[in-house]
C-alpha positions as CSV (number, residue, x, y, z in Angstrom):
1,M,113.4,-48.0,38.7
2,A,110.5,-49.2,36.7
3,R,107.0,-48.2,37.8
4,L,103.7,-49.9,37.5
5,P,101.4,-48.1,35.0
6,V,98.9,-46.8,37.5
7,A,98.7,-43.8,39.8
8,P,99.4,-44.1,43.5
9,G,96.4,-45.2,45.5
10,E,94.5,-46.8,42.6
11,A,93.5,-50.5,42.7
12,L,93.3,-51.5,39.1
13,P,93.8,-54.8,37.4
14,L,97.2,-55.1,35.8
15,P,97.9,-56.4,32.3
16,D,98.8,-60.1,31.9
17,A,102.6,-60.6,32.4
18,P,104.6,-63.7,33.1
19,P,105.3,-64.2,36.8
20,R,108.9,-63.3,37.7
21,W,110.1,-64.9,40.9
22,Y,113.2,-64.4,42.9
23,A,115.5,-67.5,42.8
24,H,119.0,-68.3,43.7
25,D,121.5,-71.0,42.9
26,W,121.6,-72.0,46.6
27,N,117.9,-73.0,46.4
28,R,118.8,-76.6,45.7
29,A,117.9,-79.8,47.6
30,G,121.6,-80.7,48.1
31,V,122.2,-77.4,49.8
32,Y,119.1,-77.9,52.0
33,R,120.1,-81.4,53.0
34,L,123.7,-80.4,53.8
35,G,122.5,-77.4,55.8
36,A,120.1,-79.5,57.8
37,R,122.8,-82.0,58.7
38,V,125.4,-79.4,59.7
39,L,123.1,-77.1,61.5
40,G,121.0,-79.8,63.1
41,A,124.1,-81.3,64.7
42,L,124.9,-78.0,66.5
43,P,123.3,-76.5,69.7
44,R,121.0,-73.7,68.7
45,G,123.3,-71.0,69.9
46,A,126.2,-72.3,67.8
47,R,123.8,-72.8,64.9
48,L,122.7,-69.2,64.9
49,R,126.2,-67.9,65.3
50,L,127.3,-69.9,62.3
51,A,124.3,-68.6,60.3
52,V,125.1,-65.0,61.1
53,A,128.8,-65.5,60.2
54,I,127.8,-66.9,56.8
55,A,125.5,-64.0,56.2
56,A,128.3,-61.6,57.0
57,V,130.6,-63.0,54.4
58,A,128.2,-64.3,51.6
59,P,128.5,-61.7,48.8
60,F,125.0,-61.5,47.3
61,P,125.8,-58.1,45.8
62,V,122.6,-57.9,43.7
63,E,120.3,-59.0,46.5
64,R,122.0,-56.5,48.9
65,A,121.5,-53.7,46.4
66,V,117.8,-54.5,46.0
67,V,117.2,-54.7,49.8
68,R,119.0,-51.4,50.1
69,A,116.7,-49.8,47.5
70,N,113.6,-51.3,49.2
71,L,114.7,-50.0,52.6
72,T,115.2,-46.6,51.1
73,R,111.5,-46.5,50.3
74,V,110.4,-48.1,53.6
75,A,112.6,-46.0,55.9
76,P,113.5,-42.8,53.9
77,G,114.7,-40.9,56.9
78,L,117.7,-43.2,57.5
79,G,121.2,-41.9,56.8
80,A,123.5,-44.0,54.6
81,A,125.4,-45.6,57.5
82,A,122.2,-46.5,59.3
83,R,120.7,-47.9,56.1
84,E,123.8,-50.1,55.6
85,A,123.5,-51.4,59.1
86,L,119.9,-52.2,58.5
87,V,120.8,-54.1,55.3
88,R,123.2,-56.2,57.3
89,R,120.5,-56.9,59.9
90,V,118.1,-58.1,57.2
91,F,120.6,-60.7,56.0
92,R,121.5,-61.8,59.6
93,R,117.9,-62.2,60.5
94,F,117.1,-64.1,57.3
95,A,120.1,-66.5,58.0
96,M,118.9,-67.1,61.5
97,C,115.3,-67.8,60.4
98,F,116.5,-70.1,57.6
99,A,118.8,-72.0,60.0
100,D,115.9,-72.6,62.3
101,L,113.7,-73.8,59.5
102,L,116.3,-76.2,58.1
103,S,117.3,-77.7,61.5
104,T,113.7,-78.1,62.8
105,N,112.1,-79.2,59.5
106,R,111.4,-82.7,60.8
107,R,111.6,-81.9,64.5
108,E,108.3,-80.3,65.2
109,T,108.6,-80.7,69.0
110,E,111.9,-78.8,68.9
111,A,110.3,-76.1,66.8
112,E,107.5,-75.7,69.3
113,G,110.1,-74.9,71.9
114,L,111.2,-71.8,69.9
115,L,107.8,-70.2,70.4
116,A,107.7,-67.6,73.1
117,A,104.3,-66.1,72.7
118,V,101.1,-65.9,70.6
119,E,99.3,-62.6,70.6
120,G,95.7,-62.4,69.4
121,E,94.6,-66.0,70.0
122,A,91.1,-64.7,70.7
123,H,90.7,-63.6,67.1
124,I,91.2,-67.2,66.0
125,D,88.7,-68.6,68.5
126,A,86.1,-66.0,67.5
127,A,86.6,-66.5,63.8
128,L,86.3,-70.3,64.0
129,A,83.3,-70.1,66.3
130,A,81.3,-68.7,63.3
131,G,81.9,-72.1,61.5
132,R,83.1,-70.6,58.2
133,G,86.7,-71.4,58.4
134,L,89.6,-69.0,58.7
135,I,92.3,-67.8,56.3
136,F,95.7,-66.9,57.8
137,L,97.2,-64.3,55.6
138,T,100.9,-63.7,56.0
139,A,103.9,-62.5,54.0
140,H,107.6,-63.2,53.3
141,F,108.3,-61.8,56.8
142,G,110.1,-63.4,59.7
143,N,109.9,-67.1,59.8
144,W,106.7,-67.6,57.9
145,E,107.2,-71.2,57.1
146,L,108.0,-72.2,60.6
147,A,104.9,-70.3,61.7
148,G,102.6,-72.7,59.9
149,R,103.9,-75.6,61.9
150,L,103.8,-73.7,65.2
151,V,100.2,-72.5,64.7
152,M,98.9,-75.9,63.6
153,R,100.5,-77.7,66.6
154,R,99.2,-75.1,69.0
155,F,95.6,-75.1,67.8
156,G,95.2,-78.6,66.5
157,R,93.1,-77.5,63.5
158,P,93.7,-79.0,60.1
159,T,95.7,-76.4,58.2
160,H,96.1,-76.2,54.4
161,V,98.9,-74.1,53.1
162,L,98.9,-72.7,49.5
163,V,102.4,-72.9,48.0
164,A,104.0,-72.3,44.7
165,A,105.7,-75.3,43.1
166,E,109.5,-75.3,43.8
167,P,111.7,-75.3,40.7
168,D,113.7,-78.1,42.3
169,P,111.4,-81.0,43.3
170,G,114.0,-82.1,45.9
171,V,113.5,-78.9,47.8
172,E,109.8,-79.4,47.7
173,A,110.2,-82.9,49.1
174,F,112.5,-81.7,51.8
175,L,110.3,-78.9,53.0
176,R,106.9,-80.5,52.6
177,G,107.6,-84.2,52.9
178,A,107.0,-84.4,56.7
179,G,104.7,-83.0,59.3
180,Q,100.9,-82.6,59.4
181,L,100.5,-79.5,57.3
182,R,98.5,-80.1,54.1
183,F,100.1,-78.4,51.2
184,V,98.2,-77.3,48.1
185,T,100.1,-76.3,45.1
186,R,99.0,-73.1,43.4
187,G,98.0,-73.7,39.8
188,H,96.8,-77.2,40.5
189,P,93.4,-77.8,38.6
190,V,91.5,-78.4,41.9
191,A,93.5,-76.1,44.2
192,G,90.7,-73.6,44.6
193,V,88.1,-76.3,45.2
194,T,90.3,-77.9,47.8
195,L,90.8,-74.7,49.7
196,L,87.1,-73.8,49.5
197,A,86.0,-77.2,50.8
198,A,88.5,-76.9,53.7
199,L,87.0,-73.6,54.7
200,R,83.5,-75.0,54.6
201,R,84.6,-77.7,57.0
202,N,85.7,-74.9,59.3
203,E,89.3,-75.6,58.8
204,V,92.3,-73.2,58.3
205,V,93.9,-72.1,55.0
206,A,97.3,-70.3,55.1
207,M,98.3,-68.0,52.2
208,Q,100.8,-65.3,51.5
209,G,99.6,-62.0,50.3
210,D,102.6,-59.8,49.6
211,R,103.7,-60.8,46.0
212,G,101.8,-60.3,42.8
213,L,101.6,-63.3,40.5
214,G,101.9,-61.5,37.2
215,T,98.3,-62.2,36.2
216,R,95.0,-60.3,35.9
217,G,94.5,-61.4,39.5
218,D,97.0,-58.8,40.6
219,F,95.9,-55.4,41.8
220,A,98.0,-52.3,42.2
221,V,97.7,-50.8,45.7
222,D,99.6,-47.9,47.2
223,F,102.5,-49.3,49.3
224,F,104.9,-46.9,51.0
225,G,103.8,-44.1,48.7
226,A,103.9,-45.9,45.3
227,P,101.7,-48.6,43.6
228,A,102.8,-52.2,44.0
229,A,101.2,-55.4,42.8
230,F,99.3,-57.6,45.3
231,P,97.3,-60.8,44.7
232,L,93.5,-60.4,45.0
233,G,93.0,-64.2,45.2
234,P,92.9,-64.6,49.0
235,F,90.1,-62.1,49.2
236,V,88.1,-63.7,46.4
237,L,88.4,-67.0,48.2
238,A,87.3,-65.4,51.5
239,R,84.3,-63.8,49.8
240,A,83.3,-67.2,48.3
241,A,83.6,-69.1,51.6
242,G,82.3,-66.3,53.8
243,A,85.5,-66.7,55.8
244,P,87.5,-64.0,57.6
245,L,91.1,-63.4,56.9
246,A,93.4,-63.0,59.9
247,P,96.8,-61.3,59.4
248,V,99.5,-63.4,61.0
249,F,103.2,-62.6,61.4
250,C,106.0,-64.6,63.0
251,V,108.8,-62.3,64.3
252,L,112.2,-63.4,65.6
253,R,112.6,-61.4,68.8
254,D,115.9,-60.1,70.2
255,D,116.0,-63.0,72.7
256,R,116.1,-65.3,69.6
257,R,112.7,-66.8,70.2
258,Y,109.6,-66.3,68.0
259,A,106.4,-64.3,68.7
260,I,103.4,-64.9,66.5
261,T,100.9,-62.0,66.2
262,V,97.4,-62.6,65.0
263,G,95.7,-59.4,63.9
264,A,92.0,-58.5,63.9
265,P,90.2,-60.4,61.1
266,I,89.5,-58.7,57.8
267,R,86.0,-59.5,56.5
268,V,85.2,-59.2,52.8
269,T,81.8,-57.6,52.1
270,P,79.9,-58.2,48.8
271,D,82.0,-56.7,46.0
272,G,84.5,-55.7,48.7
273,E,87.5,-57.7,47.6
274,A,89.6,-54.7,46.6
275,A,88.7,-52.8,49.8
276,A,89.8,-55.8,51.9
277,L,93.0,-56.0,49.9
278,R,93.8,-52.4,50.7
279,A,93.1,-53.0,54.4
280,W,95.6,-55.9,54.3
281,V,98.2,-53.8,52.6
282,R,97.9,-51.2,55.4
283,V,98.5,-53.9,58.0
284,L,101.5,-55.2,56.1
285,E,102.9,-51.7,55.8
286,A,102.6,-51.2,59.5
287,Q,104.4,-54.5,60.2
288,V,107.2,-53.8,57.8
289,T,107.6,-50.3,59.4
290,S,107.9,-51.9,62.8
291,H,110.3,-54.7,61.8
292,P,112.0,-53.7,58.5
293,E,114.9,-56.1,59.3
294,Q,112.5,-59.1,58.9
295,W,110.9,-58.2,55.6
296,F,112.6,-60.8,53.3
297,N,111.9,-59.6,49.8
298,F,114.9,-59.7,47.6
299,F,113.4,-58.0,44.5
300,D,111.9,-54.6,43.7
301,V,108.2,-55.1,44.7
302,W,107.2,-51.8,43.1
303,S,108.3,-52.8,39.6
304,G,108.1,-56.6,39.9
305,A,111.7,-56.9,38.8
306,P,113.6,-59.8,40.5
307,A,117.1,-59.4,41.9
308,R,118.4,-61.7,39.2
């Protein structure tokens, strides 16, 4: 396994490197549209059973090997049989979350019915009361895309979501062509200005903070005992706007409903971006430890190597 060229615990800028994203041949507009038609026509119980059945038989050998290796680091005390069972749970949970996302993509009222609880709402109220906006910081964990729709509908606050451009424009149109979320594409010339202006209007910005981008904006932070690359950008934005960052996770519970947890805000002090990033990584580490079956990273986050 390749290692980042830093010692554990250091937070040093990494050399420039091309971003390497995980992608799969199923990530196509035709697959999404077909899935939405088939899954959307089924009652939710049948929909989730079908998703789990597909996850059980879909091969994905490379992805399964990567998830197995990641879980070895996350849960080193598991025996081989328990680890294999956890790998299967990861793919089952991912299939269920993906099925819900596809089938409710243009049914926001139905999506709202899937939400069982929101913990930590007081953190949102307190942060917005200061009038500097709020950054929701999340990860590829649980149903993160559905969470944006659920949070926006619950709190009625304009929400801007920073996203990477999809390789297939049809997928982008399918996922982002409806609803009230305002999507901002990373790399767009005015993306930073747009997000900063939103925060200064006391609005909400949603970002992911668990994958390095392969640029000098990446910092290496100790993550489960070894350095991994994380983006510093959310903390630079928070410092510029004077906005707090609230960790947010959307977990699929055993009763097959979702619970959103809003953590205590992380505030960025002058020249404190790296320290705030480390605080976020500790929160993420605790969340992955609690629900390793819902951490949907199909590549080696410690080396940056994708599954394929």
